[in-house]
C-alpha positions as a Markdown table, in Angstrom:
| # | Residue | x | y | z |
|---|---|---|---|---|
| 1 | Met | -3.0 | -14.4 | 8.7 |
| 2 | Thr | 0.5 | -15.2 | 9.9 |
| 3 | Gln | 2.7 | -14.2 | 12.8 |
| 4 | Ala | 5.9 | -12.3 | 11.9 |
| 5 | Asn | 8.1 | -15.1 | 13.2 |
| 6 | Gly | 9.8 | -17.7 | 11.0 |
| 7 | Thr | 13.0 | -19.6 | 10.4 |
| 8 | Met | 14.8 | -16.7 | 9.1 |
| 9 | Ser | 16.6 | -14.2 | 11.3 |
| 10 | Leu | 16.4 | -10.5 | 11.8 |
| 11 | Glu | 19.9 | -10.2 | 10.8 |
| 12 | His | 19.3 | -11.7 | 7.3 |
| 13 | Val | 16.5 | -9.0 | 6.9 |
| 14 | Arg | 19.0 | -6.3 | 8.0 |
| 15 | Met | 21.5 | -7.5 | 5.5 |
| 16 | Ala | 18.9 | -7.3 | 2.8 |
| 17 | Tyr | 18.0 | -3.9 | 3.7 |
| 18 | Glu | 21.6 | -2.7 | 3.7 |
| 19 | Arg | 22.3 | -4.2 | 0.4 |
| 20 | Trp | 19.1 | -2.4 | -1.0 |
| 21 | His | 20.1 | 0.9 | 0.6 |
| 22 | Asn | 23.7 | 0.7 | -0.7 |
| 23 | Ala | 22.7 | 0.0 | -4.2 |
| 24 | Ala | 20.4 | 3.0 | -4.1 |
| 25 | Asn | 23.3 | 5.2 | -2.7 |
| 26 | Asp | 25.4 | 4.0 | -5.6 |
| 27 | Gly | 23.2 | 5.6 | -8.1 |
| 28 | Val | 20.5 | 3.1 | -8.8 |
| 29 | Asp | 17.1 | 4.6 | -8.0 |
| 30 | Leu | 15.2 | 3.1 | -5.1 |
| 31 | Leu | 12.7 | 1.2 | -7.2 |
| 32 | Ser | 15.4 | -0.5 | -9.4 |
| 33 | Ala | 17.5 | -1.2 | -6.3 |
| 34 | Phe | 14.7 | -3.5 | -5.1 |
| 35 | His | 15.5 | -5.8 | -8.0 |
| 36 | Thr | 19.2 | -6.0 | -7.2 |
| 37 | Ile | 18.4 | -7.9 | -3.9 |
| 38 | Cys | 15.7 | -10.1 | -5.4 |
| 39 | Ala | 16.3 | -14.0 | -5.7 |
| 40 | Pro | 16.1 | -15.2 | -9.4 |
| 41 | Asp | 12.8 | -16.7 | -8.6 |
| 42 | Cys | 11.3 | -13.9 | -6.7 |
| 43 | Ile | 7.5 | -13.6 | -6.8 |
| 44 | Asn | 6.3 | -10.1 | -7.4 |
| 45 | His | 2.6 | -9.4 | -6.4 |
| 46 | Met | 1.8 | -6.5 | -8.5 |
| 47 | Gln | -1.0 | -3.9 | -7.8 |
| 48 | Asn | -3.0 | -4.8 | -11.0 |
| 49 | Gly | -3.5 | -8.4 | -9.5 |
| 50 | Asp | -0.8 | -10.1 | -11.4 |
| 51 | Asp | 1.7 | -12.4 | -9.8 |
| 52 | Gly | 4.9 | -12.2 | -11.8 |
| 53 | Thr | 8.6 | -12.3 | -12.0 |
| 54 | Thr | 11.0 | -9.5 | -11.3 |
| 55 | Ser | 11.3 | -8.7 | -15.1 |
| 56 | Asp | 7.5 | -8.4 | -15.2 |
| 57 | Ala | 7.7 | -6.0 | -12.4 |
| 58 | Glu | 10.4 | -3.9 | -14.1 |
| 59 | Ser | 8.1 | -3.5 | -17.1 |
| 60 | Tyr | 5.6 | -1.8 | -14.7 |
| 61 | Arg | 8.3 | 0.4 | -13.4 |
| 62 | Val | 9.4 | 1.6 | -16.8 |
| 63 | Gln | 5.6 | 2.4 | -17.7 |
| 64 | Gly | 5.5 | 4.3 | -14.3 |
| 65 | Arg | 8.6 | 6.2 | -15.4 |
| 66 | Ser | 7.0 | 7.3 | -18.6 |
| 67 | Leu | 4.2 | 8.9 | -16.6 |
| 68 | Tyr | 6.6 | 10.4 | -14.0 |
| 69 | Pro | 10.0 | 10.7 | -15.5 |
| 70 | Asp | 11.5 | 12.2 | -12.2 |
| 71 | Leu | 9.7 | 9.8 | -9.9 |
| 72 | Ser | 11.5 | 9.7 | -6.5 |
| 73 | Leu | 10.9 | 7.8 | -3.2 |
| 74 | Glu | 11.7 | 9.1 | 0.3 |
| 75 | Ile | 11.8 | 6.7 | 3.1 |
| 76 | Asp | 9.5 | 7.5 | 6.0 |
| 77 | His | 9.5 | 4.3 | 8.2 |
| 78 | Val | 11.3 | 1.0 | 8.1 |
| 79 | Thr | 10.1 | -2.1 | 10.1 |
| 80 | Met | 11.9 | -5.3 | 10.3 |
| 81 | Thr | 10.7 | -8.7 | 11.5 |
| 82 | Asp | 12.3 | -12.1 | 11.5 |
| 83 | Asp | 11.7 | -12.6 | 7.8 |
| 84 | Arg | 10.3 | -9.4 | 6.3 |
| 85 | Met | 11.1 | -5.7 | 5.8 |
| 86 | Ile | 8.3 | -3.2 | 5.5 |
| 87 | Leu | 9.3 | 0.1 | 3.9 |
| 88 | Gln | 6.9 | 3.1 | 4.1 |
| 89 | Met | 7.7 | 5.9 | 1.7 |
| 90 | Thr | 6.4 | 9.0 | 0.1 |
| 91 | Val | 6.5 | 8.9 | -3.8 |
| 92 | Ser | 6.7 | 12.2 | -5.7 |
| 93 | Gly | 7.3 | 13.4 | -9.2 |
| 94 | Thr | 6.4 | 15.8 | -12.0 |
| 95 | Pro | 3.6 | 14.1 | -14.2 |
| 96 | Ser | 3.9 | 14.0 | -17.9 |
| 97 | Leu | 2.0 | 16.3 | -20.0 |
| 98 | Ile | -1.4 | 14.4 | -20.2 |
| 99 | Phe | -1.5 | 14.1 | -16.4 |
| 100 | Arg | -0.8 | 17.9 | -16.0 |
| 101 | Ile | -3.6 | 18.7 | -18.5 |
| 102 | Ala | -5.9 | 16.3 | -16.6 |
| 103 | Arg | -5.6 | 18.1 | -13.2 |
| 104 | Gly | -3.4 | 21.1 | -13.7 |
| 105 | Arg | -0.9 | 20.0 | -11.1 |
| 106 | Arg | 2.8 | 20.2 | -11.6 |
| 107 | Val | 4.0 | 18.0 | -8.7 |
| 108 | Phe | 2.3 | 14.9 | -7.3 |
| 109 | Ser | 3.0 | 12.9 | -4.2 |
| 110 | Ala | 1.5 | 9.8 | -2.6 |
| 111 | Ser | 2.1 | 7.4 | 0.2 |
| 112 | Ala | 3.7 | 4.2 | -0.7 |
| 113 | Ala | 5.0 | 0.9 | 0.9 |
| 114 | Val | 7.0 | -2.1 | -0.2 |
| 115 | Ile | 6.9 | -5.5 | 1.8 |
| 116 | Gly | 9.7 | -8.0 | 1.1 |
| 117 | Arg | 9.9 | -11.6 | 2.4 |
| 118 | Val | 13.6 | -12.4 | 2.9 |
| 119 | Asn | 15.5 | -15.8 | 2.8 |
| 120 | Asp | 18.5 | -17.0 | 4.6 |
| 121 | Arg | 20.7 | -15.5 | 1.9 |
| 122 | Ala | 19.5 | -12.0 | 2.5 |
| 123 | Glu | 17.6 | -12.2 | -0.8 |
| 124 | Val | 14.0 | -11.1 | -1.4 |
| 125 | Val | 11.9 | -14.0 | -2.5 |
| 126 | Glu | 8.6 | -12.4 | -2.3 |
| 127 | Met | 7.6 | -8.8 | -2.9 |
| 128 | Trp | 4.4 | -6.7 | -2.4 |
| 129 | Pro | 4.8 | -3.2 | -3.8 |
| 130 | Tyr | 2.0 | -0.6 | -2.9 |
| 131 | Leu | 3.0 | 2.4 | -5.2 |
| 132 | Asn | 0.3 | 4.6 | -6.6 |
| 133 | Pro | 1.9 | 7.9 | -7.9 |
| 134 | Gly | -1.5 | 8.7 | -9.5 |
| 135 | Ala | -3.2 | 8.9 | -6.2 |
| 136 | Met | -3.9 | 12.6 | -6.4 |
| 137 | Leu | -5.8 | 12.0 | -9.6 |
| 138 | Thr | -8.1 | 9.4 | -7.8 |
| 139 | Phe | -8.1 | 11.0 | -4.4 |
| 140 | Pro | -7.7 | 14.9 | -4.7 |
| 141 | Pro | -6.2 | 16.3 | -1.6 |
| 142 | Gln | -8.2 | 18.3 | 0.8 |
| 143 | Ser | -8.1 | 21.9 | 0.2 |
| 144 | His | -8.5 | 23.0 | 3.9 |
| 145 | Pro | -7.6 | 20.0 | 6.0 |
| 146 | Ala | -8.8 | 19.8 | 9.6 |
| 147 | Pro | -6.1 | 19.6 | 12.3 |
| 148 | Pro | -5.0 | 15.9 | 12.7 |
| 149 | Pro | -6.1 | 14.1 | 15.9 |
| 150 | Ile | -3.4 | 13.2 | 18.5 |
| 151 | Pro | -3.4 | 9.4 | 19.2 |
| 152 | Asp | -3.5 | 8.9 | 23.0 |
| 153 | Gly | -3.7 | 5.2 | 23.5 |
| 154 | Leu | -1.1 | 2.9 | 25.0 |
| 155 | Pro | 0.7 | 0.3 | 22.6 |
| 156 | Gly | -0.9 | -3.0 | 22.4 |
| 157 | Thr | 0.6 | -6.4 | 21.9 |
| 158 | Glu | 0.7 | -8.9 | 19.0 |
| 159 | Val | -2.4 | -10.4 | 20.6 |
| 160 | Asp | -4.3 | -7.1 | 20.4 |
| 161 | Ala | -3.0 | -6.6 | 16.7 |
| 162 | Asn | -4.2 | -10.1 | 15.7 |
| 163 | Ala | -7.6 | -9.5 | 17.3 |
| 164 | Val | -8.2 | -6.4 | 15.1 |
| 165 | Leu | -6.6 | -8.1 | 12.0 |
| 166 | Ser | -9.0 | -11.1 | 12.5 |
| 167 | Gln | -12.0 | -8.8 | 12.5 |
| 168 | Trp | -11.0 | -7.1 | 9.4 |
| 169 | Gln | -10.3 | -10.4 | 7.5 |
| 170 | Arg | -13.9 | -11.4 | 8.1 |
| 171 | Ala | -15.0 | -8.9 | 5.6 |
| 172 | Thr | -15.8 | -10.0 | 2.0 |
| 173 | Thr | -17.2 | -6.7 | 0.4 |
| 174 | Gly | -15.9 | -3.2 | 0.3 |
| 175 | Pro | -18.6 | -1.7 | 2.5 |
| 176 | Glu | -18.2 | -4.4 | 5.1 |
| 177 | Phe | -14.5 | -3.8 | 5.1 |
| 178 | Leu | -15.0 | -0.1 | 5.7 |
| 179 | Asp | -17.4 | -0.6 | 8.5 |
| 180 | Arg | -15.0 | -2.9 | 10.2 |
| 181 | Ile | -12.2 | -0.4 | 9.9 |
| 182 | Leu | -14.2 | 2.4 | 11.4 |
| 183 | Ala | -15.6 | 0.1 | 14.1 |
| 184 | Ser | -12.0 | -0.7 | 15.2 |
| 185 | Ala | -10.7 | 2.9 | 15.1 |
| 186 | Ser | -10.2 | 4.9 | 18.3 |
| 187 | Pro | -11.9 | 8.3 | 18.5 |
| 188 | Asn | -8.5 | 10.1 | 18.0 |
| 189 | Cys | -7.2 | 7.7 | 15.3 |
| 190 | Leu | -4.5 | 9.3 | 13.1 |
| 191 | Val | -4.9 | 8.3 | 9.3 |
| 192 | His | -2.1 | 8.8 | 6.8 |
| 193 | Ala | -4.1 | 8.6 | 3.5 |
| 194 | Thr | -2.9 | 7.4 | 0.1 |
| 195 | Asn | -2.6 | 10.9 | -1.3 |
| 196 | Thr | -0.5 | 12.0 | 1.8 |
| 197 | Asp | -3.5 | 13.9 | 3.5 |
| 198 | Val | -3.2 | 13.4 | 7.3 |
| 199 | Gly | -6.3 | 13.6 | 9.5 |
| 200 | Gly | -9.0 | 11.5 | 11.1 |
| 201 | Thr | -11.1 | 8.5 | 10.1 |
| 202 | Ala | -13.1 | 10.7 | 7.6 |
| 203 | Leu | -10.1 | 10.3 | 5.3 |
| 204 | Val | -10.7 | 6.6 | 5.2 |
| 205 | Glu | -14.4 | 7.0 | 4.6 |
| 206 | Ser | -13.9 | 9.5 | 1.8 |
| 207 | Gln | -11.4 | 7.3 | -0.1 |
| 208 | Phe | -13.3 | 4.1 | 0.2 |
| 209 | His | -16.4 | 6.1 | -1.0 |
| 210 | Val | -14.5 | 7.1 | -4.1 |
| 211 | Val | -13.6 | 3.5 | -4.8 |
| 212 | Leu | -17.1 | 2.1 | -4.0 |
| 213 | Ser | -18.7 | 4.8 | -6.3 |
| 214 | Ala | -16.6 | 3.5 | -9.1 |
| 215 | Phe | -17.0 | -0.2 | -8.3 |
| 216 | Pro | -20.4 | -0.8 | -6.5 |
| 217 | Asp | -19.9 | -4.5 | -6.4 |
| 218 | Leu | -16.5 | -4.3 | -4.9 |
| 219 | Thr | -15.4 | -7.5 | -3.1 |
| 220 | Val | -12.2 | -7.9 | -1.0 |
| 221 | Glu | -10.0 | -10.9 | -0.5 |
| 222 | Phe | -7.4 | -10.8 | 2.2 |
| 223 | Arg | -3.9 | -12.3 | 1.6 |
| 224 | Asp | -0.6 | -12.5 | 3.5 |
| 225 | Gly | -1.6 | -10.4 | 6.5 |
| 226 | Phe | 0.6 | -10.5 | 9.6 |
| 227 | Val | 1.4 | -8.8 | 12.8 |
| 228 | Thr | 4.6 | -7.6 | 14.4 |
| 229 | Asn | 4.5 | -6.0 | 18.0 |
| 230 | Asp | 1.6 | -3.6 | 18.0 |
| 231 | Leu | 1.3 | -3.3 | 14.3 |
| 232 | Leu | -0.9 | -5.2 | 11.9 |
| 233 | Ile | -0.4 | -5.3 | 8.2 |
| 234 | Ala | -3.5 | -6.1 | 6.3 |
| 235 | Gln | -2.9 | -7.1 | 2.6 |
| 236 | Phe | -5.8 | -7.5 | 0.2 |
| 237 | Arg | -7.2 | -7.7 | -3.3 |
| 238 | Phe | -10.1 | -5.6 | -4.5 |
| 239 | Asp | -12.3 | -7.0 | -7.4 |
| 240 | Gly | -15.1 | -5.1 | -9.1 |
| 241 | Thr | -16.8 | -3.8 | -12.2 |
| 242 | Gln | -16.3 | -0.2 | -13.0 |
| 243 | Arg | -19.7 | 1.5 | -13.1 |
| 244 | Gly | -18.8 | 5.1 | -12.1 |
| 245 | Trp | -16.0 | 7.6 | -12.6 |
| 246 | Leu | -12.7 | 7.0 | -10.9 |
| 247 | Gly | -10.8 | 10.2 | -10.9 |
| 248 | Ile | -10.3 | 11.1 | -14.6 |
| 249 | Ala | -11.3 | 7.6 | -15.8 |
| 250 | Pro | -15.0 | 7.3 | -17.1 |
| 251 | Pro | -17.1 | 4.2 | -16.5 |
| 252 | Arg | -15.9 | 1.4 | -18.8 |
| 253 | Gly | -18.0 | -1.6 | -17.5 |
| 254 | Ala | -14.7 | -3.4 | -17.2 |
| 255 | Arg | -13.8 | -5.9 | -14.5 |
| 256 | Ala | -10.6 | -4.9 | -12.6 |
| 257 | Gln | -8.5 | -5.9 | -9.8 |
| 258 | Ser | -6.0 | -4.1 | -7.5 |
| 259 | Thr | -4.0 | -4.8 | -4.4 |
| 260 | Gly | -3.9 | -2.7 | -1.4 |
| 261 | Ala | -2.7 | -2.6 | 2.2 |
| 262 | Ile | -3.4 | -0.9 | 5.5 |
| 263 | Ile | -0.8 | -0.8 | 8.3 |
| 264 | Ala | -2.2 | 0.0 | 11.7 |
| 265 | Arg | -0.8 | 0.7 | 15.0 |
| 266 | Val | -3.1 | -1.0 | 17.7 |
| 267 | Gly | -3.6 | 0.1 | 21.3 |
| 268 | Ile | -3.9 | -2.1 | 24.4 |
| 269 | Asp | -7.7 | -1.7 | 24.2 |
| 270 | Gln | -7.7 | -3.4 | 20.7 |
| 271 | Thr | -8.5 | -0.1 | 19.0 |
| 272 | Val | -6.5 | 1.4 | 16.0 |
| 273 | Gln | -4.6 | 4.4 | 17.1 |
| 274 | Glu | -2.9 | 5.1 | 13.7 |
| 275 | Met | -3.1 | 3.7 | 10.3 |
| 276 | Trp | -1.5 | 4.1 | 6.9 |
| 277 | Val | -3.8 | 3.5 | 3.9 |
| 278 | Tyr | -2.3 | 2.4 | 0.6 |
| 279 | Leu | -5.0 | 2.0 | -2.2 |
| 280 | Ala | -4.6 | 1.9 | -6.0 |
| 281 | Pro | -8.0 | 1.1 | -7.4 |
| 282 | Gly | -7.2 | 2.2 | -10.9 |
| 283 | Met | -4.1 | -0.1 | -11.4 |
| 284 | Gly | -6.3 | -2.8 | -13.1 |
| 285 | Leu | -7.8 | -0.3 | -15.4 |
| 286 | Phe | -4.7 | 1.4 | -16.5 |
| 287 | Phe | -2.4 | -1.7 | -16.5 |
| 288 | Pro | -4.8 | -4.7 | -17.3 |
| 289 | Arg | -3.7 | -8.0 | -16.0 |
| 290 | Lys | -1.6 | -10.1 | -18.3 |
| 291 | Lys | -2.0 | -13.3 | -16.3 |
| 292 | Thr | -5.2 | -14.8 | -14.9 |
Protein backbone atom coordinates (compact mmCIF):
# COMPACT_ATOMS: atom_id res chain seq x y z
CA MET A 1 0.00 0.00 0.00
CA THR A 2 1.26 3.50 -0.72
CA GLN A 3 0.25 6.88 0.53
CA ALA A 4 -0.83 9.29 -2.20
CA ASN A 5 2.09 11.59 -1.55
CA GLY A 6 5.29 11.75 -3.56
CA THR A 7 7.91 13.97 -5.13
CA MET A 8 5.58 15.10 -7.91
CA SER A 9 3.22 18.02 -7.42
CA LEU A 10 -0.49 18.39 -7.84
CA GLU A 11 0.25 20.98 -10.50
CA HIS A 12 1.94 18.38 -12.72
CA VAL A 13 -1.11 16.14 -12.39
CA ARG A 14 -3.42 19.02 -13.28
CA MET A 15 -1.30 19.78 -16.33
CA ALA A 16 -1.48 16.15 -17.47
CA TYR A 17 -5.25 16.13 -17.01
CA GLU A 18 -5.63 19.37 -19.00
CA ARG A 19 -3.46 18.01 -21.82
CA TRP A 20 -5.57 14.87 -21.96
CA HIS A 21 -8.84 16.80 -21.86
CA ASN A 22 -7.67 19.21 -24.56
CA ALA A 23 -6.65 16.33 -26.83
CA ALA A 24 -10.07 14.76 -26.40
CA ASN A 25 -11.77 18.07 -27.20
CA ASP A 26 -9.68 18.38 -30.36
CA GLY A 27 -11.42 15.35 -31.81
CA VAL A 28 -9.35 12.52 -30.36
CA ASP A 29 -11.60 10.12 -28.51
CA LEU A 30 -11.07 9.86 -24.77
CA LEU A 31 -9.39 6.45 -24.93
CA SER A 32 -6.91 7.47 -27.62
CA ALA A 33 -6.29 10.77 -25.86
CA PHE A 34 -4.75 8.94 -22.90
CA HIS A 35 -1.95 7.80 -25.16
CA THR A 36 -1.15 11.37 -26.23
CA ILE A 37 0.00 12.17 -22.68
CA CYS A 38 1.91 8.93 -22.03
CA ALA A 39 5.69 8.93 -21.68
CA PRO A 40 7.51 6.81 -24.32
CA ASP A 41 8.22 4.12 -21.73
CA CYS A 42 4.79 4.25 -20.04
CA ILE A 43 3.81 0.95 -18.42
CA ASN A 44 0.23 -0.13 -19.09
CA HIS A 45 -1.30 -2.62 -16.64
CA MET A 46 -3.97 -4.17 -18.82
CA GLN A 47 -7.03 -5.97 -17.54
CA ASN A 48 -6.08 -9.38 -18.85
CA GLY A 49 -3.01 -9.36 -16.59
CA ASP A 50 -0.48 -8.21 -19.20
CA ASP A 51 1.92 -5.40 -18.41
CA GLY A 52 2.72 -3.77 -21.72
CA THR A 53 3.57 -0.66 -23.66
CA THR A 54 1.30 2.04 -24.99
CA SER A 55 1.23 0.29 -28.37
CA ASP A 56 0.14 -2.95 -26.65
CA ALA A 57 -2.69 -1.09 -24.95
CA GLU A 58 -3.68 0.49 -28.25
CA SER A 59 -4.16 -2.96 -29.81
CA TYR A 60 -6.70 -3.80 -27.10
CA ARG A 61 -8.46 -0.50 -27.70
CA VAL A 62 -8.78 -1.38 -31.39
CA GLN A 63 -10.25 -4.77 -30.50
CA GLY A 64 -12.69 -3.08 -28.17
CA ARG A 65 -13.75 -0.74 -30.96
CA SER A 66 -14.51 -3.75 -33.15
CA LEU A 67 -16.98 -4.98 -30.53
CA TYR A 68 -18.41 -1.52 -29.81
CA PRO A 69 -17.82 0.72 -32.87
CA ASP A 70 -19.35 3.80 -31.22
CA LEU A 71 -17.81 3.27 -27.79
CA SER A 72 -17.88 6.49 -25.76
CA LEU A 73 -16.83 7.63 -22.29
CA GLU A 74 -18.46 10.15 -19.99
CA ILE A 75 -16.51 11.52 -17.02
CA ASP A 76 -18.28 11.13 -13.66
CA HIS A 77 -15.56 11.98 -11.12
CA VAL A 78 -11.98 13.26 -11.26
CA THR A 79 -9.66 12.90 -8.25
CA MET A 80 -6.10 14.22 -8.22
CA THR A 81 -3.28 13.50 -5.80
CA ASP A 82 0.35 14.62 -5.74
CA ASP A 83 1.32 12.07 -8.39
CA ARG A 84 -1.85 10.46 -9.77
CA MET A 85 -5.12 11.21 -11.46
CA ILE A 86 -8.13 8.96 -10.97
CA LEU A 87 -10.81 9.23 -13.62
CA GLN A 88 -14.15 7.55 -12.98
CA MET A 89 -16.38 7.22 -16.03
CA THR A 90 -19.38 5.60 -17.65
CA VAL A 91 -18.70 3.63 -20.83
CA SER A 92 -21.51 3.17 -23.33
CA GLY A 93 -21.93 1.95 -26.87
CA THR A 94 -23.86 -0.12 -29.35
CA PRO A 95 -22.52 -3.68 -29.47
CA SER A 96 -21.61 -5.49 -32.66
CA LEU A 97 -24.08 -7.99 -34.13
CA ILE A 98 -22.83 -11.04 -32.20
CA PHE A 99 -23.22 -9.28 -28.87
CA ARG A 100 -26.71 -8.04 -29.78
CA ILE A 101 -27.74 -11.60 -30.64
CA ALA A 102 -26.23 -12.86 -27.38
CA ARG A 103 -28.34 -10.67 -25.14
CA GLY A 104 -30.80 -8.88 -27.40
CA ARG A 105 -29.62 -5.48 -26.14
CA ARG A 106 -28.97 -2.53 -28.38
CA VAL A 107 -27.07 -0.25 -25.97
CA PHE A 108 -24.65 -1.25 -23.25
CA SER A 109 -23.16 0.81 -20.43
CA ALA A 110 -20.66 0.06 -17.70
CA SER A 111 -18.73 1.82 -14.97
CA ALA A 112 -15.05 2.39 -15.73
CA ALA A 113 -11.95 3.99 -14.25
CA VAL A 114 -8.46 4.90 -15.37
CA ILE A 115 -5.64 5.66 -12.95
CA GLY A 116 -2.49 7.37 -14.21
CA ARG A 117 0.77 8.03 -12.37
CA VAL A 118 2.33 11.30 -13.52
CA ASN A 119 5.97 12.46 -13.64
CA ASP A 120 7.42 15.97 -13.29
CA ARG A 121 6.99 16.53 -17.05
CA ALA A 122 3.22 16.07 -16.77
CA GLU A 123 3.47 12.73 -18.58
CA VAL A 124 1.73 9.54 -17.55
CA VAL A 125 4.42 6.97 -16.77
CA GLU A 126 2.16 4.21 -15.50
CA MET A 127 -1.48 3.51 -16.27
CA TRP A 128 -4.14 1.20 -14.87
CA PRO A 129 -7.30 1.03 -17.05
CA TYR A 130 -10.45 -0.59 -15.66
CA LEU A 131 -12.73 -0.68 -18.69
CA ASN A 132 -15.28 -3.47 -19.17
CA PRO A 133 -17.87 -2.50 -21.81
CA GLY A 134 -19.13 -6.09 -21.76
CA ALA A 135 -20.15 -5.81 -18.10
CA MET A 136 -23.84 -6.21 -18.90
CA LEU A 137 -23.13 -9.61 -20.45
CA THR A 138 -21.38 -10.82 -17.31
CA PHE A 139 -23.51 -8.93 -14.78
CA PRO A 140 -27.06 -8.41 -16.15
CA PRO A 141 -28.62 -5.28 -14.62
CA GLN A 142 -31.39 -5.55 -12.08
CA SER A 143 -34.86 -5.55 -13.61
CA HIS A 144 -36.47 -3.88 -10.59
CA PRO A 145 -33.72 -2.29 -8.51
CA ALA A 146 -34.42 -1.41 -4.91
CA PRO A 147 -34.09 2.25 -3.86
CA PRO A 148 -30.41 2.93 -3.18
CA PRO A 149 -29.40 3.63 0.41
CA ILE A 150 -28.36 7.09 1.55
CA PRO A 151 -24.91 7.15 3.20
CA ASP A 152 -25.07 8.95 6.53
CA GLY A 153 -21.54 8.74 7.96
CA LEU A 154 -19.07 11.56 8.49
CA PRO A 155 -15.99 11.60 6.20
CA GLY A 156 -12.94 9.85 7.58
CA THR A 157 -9.23 10.60 7.22
CA GLU A 158 -6.36 8.88 5.43
CA VAL A 159 -5.75 6.95 8.66
CA ASP A 160 -9.29 5.57 8.48
CA ALA A 161 -9.00 4.76 4.78
CA ASN A 162 -5.65 3.04 5.33
CA ALA A 163 -7.12 0.91 8.14
CA VAL A 164 -9.84 -0.46 5.83
CA LEU A 165 -7.44 -0.95 2.92
CA SER A 166 -5.06 -2.89 5.17
CA GLN A 167 -7.88 -5.22 6.18
CA TRP A 168 -8.84 -5.85 2.57
CA GLN A 169 -5.25 -6.50 1.52
CA ARG A 170 -4.96 -9.42 3.95
CA ALA A 171 -7.35 -11.45 1.77
CA THR A 172 -5.82 -14.05 -0.53
CA THR A 173 -8.94 -15.69 -1.99
CA GLY A 174 -12.08 -14.35 -3.64
CA PRO A 175 -14.46 -15.46 -0.86
CA GLU A 176 -12.21 -13.96 1.82
CA PHE A 177 -12.01 -10.67 -0.08
CA LEU A 178 -15.80 -10.51 -0.33
CA ASP A 179 -16.16 -11.24 3.39
CA ARG A 180 -13.79 -8.41 4.25
CA ILE A 181 -15.60 -5.98 1.95
CA LEU A 182 -18.96 -6.79 3.52
CA ALA A 183 -17.54 -6.63 7.06
CA SER A 184 -16.21 -3.12 6.43
CA ALA A 185 -19.38 -1.73 4.83
CA SER A 186 -21.73 0.52 6.77
CA PRO A 187 -25.42 -0.49 6.90
CA ASN A 188 -26.25 2.26 4.43
CA CYS A 189 -23.26 1.76 2.14
CA LEU A 190 -24.02 2.97 -1.40
CA VAL A 191 -22.60 0.73 -4.12
CA HIS A 192 -21.96 1.70 -7.75
CA ALA A 193 -21.65 -1.63 -9.53
CA THR A 194 -19.66 -2.51 -12.65
CA ASN A 195 -22.84 -2.70 -14.75
CA THR A 196 -23.95 0.80 -13.60
CA ASP A 197 -26.52 -0.57 -11.10
CA VAL A 198 -26.70 1.52 -7.93
CA GLY A 199 -27.83 0.02 -4.65
CA GLY A 200 -26.65 -1.59 -1.43
CA THR A 201 -24.04 -4.22 -0.63
CA ALA A 202 -26.20 -6.95 -2.19
CA LEU A 203 -24.80 -5.71 -5.51
CA VAL A 204 -21.26 -6.53 -4.42
CA GLU A 205 -22.33 -9.96 -3.24
CA SER A 206 -24.16 -10.76 -6.47
CA GLN A 207 -21.26 -9.72 -8.69
CA PHE A 208 -18.68 -11.62 -6.64
CA HIS A 209 -20.93 -14.67 -6.69
CA VAL A 210 -21.00 -14.53 -10.51
CA VAL A 211 -17.20 -14.47 -10.56
CA LEU A 212 -16.82 -17.19 -7.92
CA SER A 213 -19.31 -19.47 -9.69
CA ALA A 214 -17.17 -19.24 -12.81
CA PHE A 215 -13.83 -19.40 -10.96
CA PRO A 216 -14.32 -21.48 -7.76
CA ASP A 217 -10.57 -21.42 -7.00
CA LEU A 218 -10.28 -17.66 -7.38
CA THR A 219 -7.26 -16.06 -5.71
CA VAL A 220 -6.59 -12.37 -5.27
CA GLU A 221 -3.31 -10.45 -5.24
CA PHE A 222 -3.31 -6.79 -4.23
CA ARG A 223 -1.09 -4.35 -6.10
CA ASP A 224 -0.54 -0.61 -6.05
CA GLY A 225 -3.27 0.34 -3.58
CA PHE A 226 -3.23 3.81 -2.06
CA VAL A 227 -5.35 6.32 -0.16
CA THR A 228 -6.11 10.00 -0.51
CA ASN A 229 -8.14 11.87 2.08
CA ASP A 230 -11.16 9.63 2.85
CA LEU A 231 -10.81 7.54 -0.33
CA LEU A 232 -9.13 4.19 -0.65
CA ILE A 233 -8.19 2.74 -4.02
CA ALA A 234 -7.77 -1.05 -3.90
CA GLN A 235 -6.18 -2.48 -7.05
CA PHE A 236 -5.93 -6.23 -7.44
CA ARG A 237 -5.43 -9.18 -9.76
CA PHE A 238 -7.76 -12.17 -9.90
CA ASP A 239 -6.46 -15.59 -10.93
CA GLY A 240 -8.57 -18.72 -11.36
CA THR A 241 -9.67 -21.65 -13.51
CA GLN A 242 -12.99 -21.27 -15.31
CA ARG A 243 -15.20 -24.15 -14.17
CA GLY A 244 -18.59 -22.50 -14.65
CA TRP A 245 -20.44 -20.18 -17.00
CA LEU A 246 -19.38 -16.53 -17.07
CA GLY A 247 -22.15 -14.62 -18.79
CA ILE A 248 -22.31 -16.07 -22.31
CA ALA A 249 -18.95 -17.85 -21.96
CA PRO A 250 -19.25 -21.61 -21.26
CA PRO A 251 -16.77 -23.38 -18.96
CA ARG A 252 -13.41 -23.87 -20.67
CA GLY A 253 -11.23 -25.21 -17.90
CA ALA A 254 -8.78 -22.45 -18.80
CA ARG A 255 -6.68 -20.50 -16.35
CA ALA A 256 -7.30 -16.77 -16.65
CA GLN A 257 -6.31 -13.58 -14.95
CA SER A 258 -7.95 -10.18 -14.76
CA THR A 259 -7.34 -6.96 -12.91
CA GLY A 260 -9.90 -4.95 -11.01
CA ALA A 261 -10.31 -2.07 -8.61
CA ILE A 262 -12.62 -0.82 -5.89
CA ILE A 263 -12.68 2.84 -4.94
CA ALA A 264 -14.29 3.42 -1.57
CA ARG A 265 -15.17 6.41 0.58
CA VAL A 266 -14.46 5.66 4.24
CA GLY A 267 -16.20 7.22 7.22
CA ILE A 268 -14.74 8.40 10.49
CA ASP A 269 -15.83 5.12 12.11
CA GLN A 270 -13.66 3.19 9.61
CA THR A 271 -16.63 1.81 7.72
CA VAL A 272 -17.15 2.11 3.97
CA GLN A 273 -19.88 4.63 3.17
CA GLU A 274 -19.75 4.41 -0.63
CA MET A 275 -17.91 2.25 -3.14
CA TRP A 276 -17.38 1.94 -6.87
CA VAL A 277 -16.66 -1.58 -8.12
CA TYR A 278 -14.72 -2.24 -11.34
CA LEU A 279 -14.53 -5.93 -12.29
CA ALA A 280 -13.70 -7.54 -15.66
CA PRO A 281 -13.36 -11.28 -14.95
CA GLY A 282 -13.70 -12.25 -18.61
CA MET A 283 -10.76 -10.22 -19.89
CA GLY A 284 -8.27 -13.05 -19.51
CA LEU A 285 -10.66 -15.39 -21.36
CA PHE A 286 -11.54 -13.18 -24.31
CA PHE A 287 -8.12 -11.51 -24.55
CA PRO A 288 -5.60 -14.16 -23.44
CA ARG A 289 -2.34 -12.91 -22.04
CA LYS A 290 0.48 -12.39 -24.53
CA LYS A 291 3.12 -12.09 -21.83
CA THR A 292 3.84 -14.16 -18.76
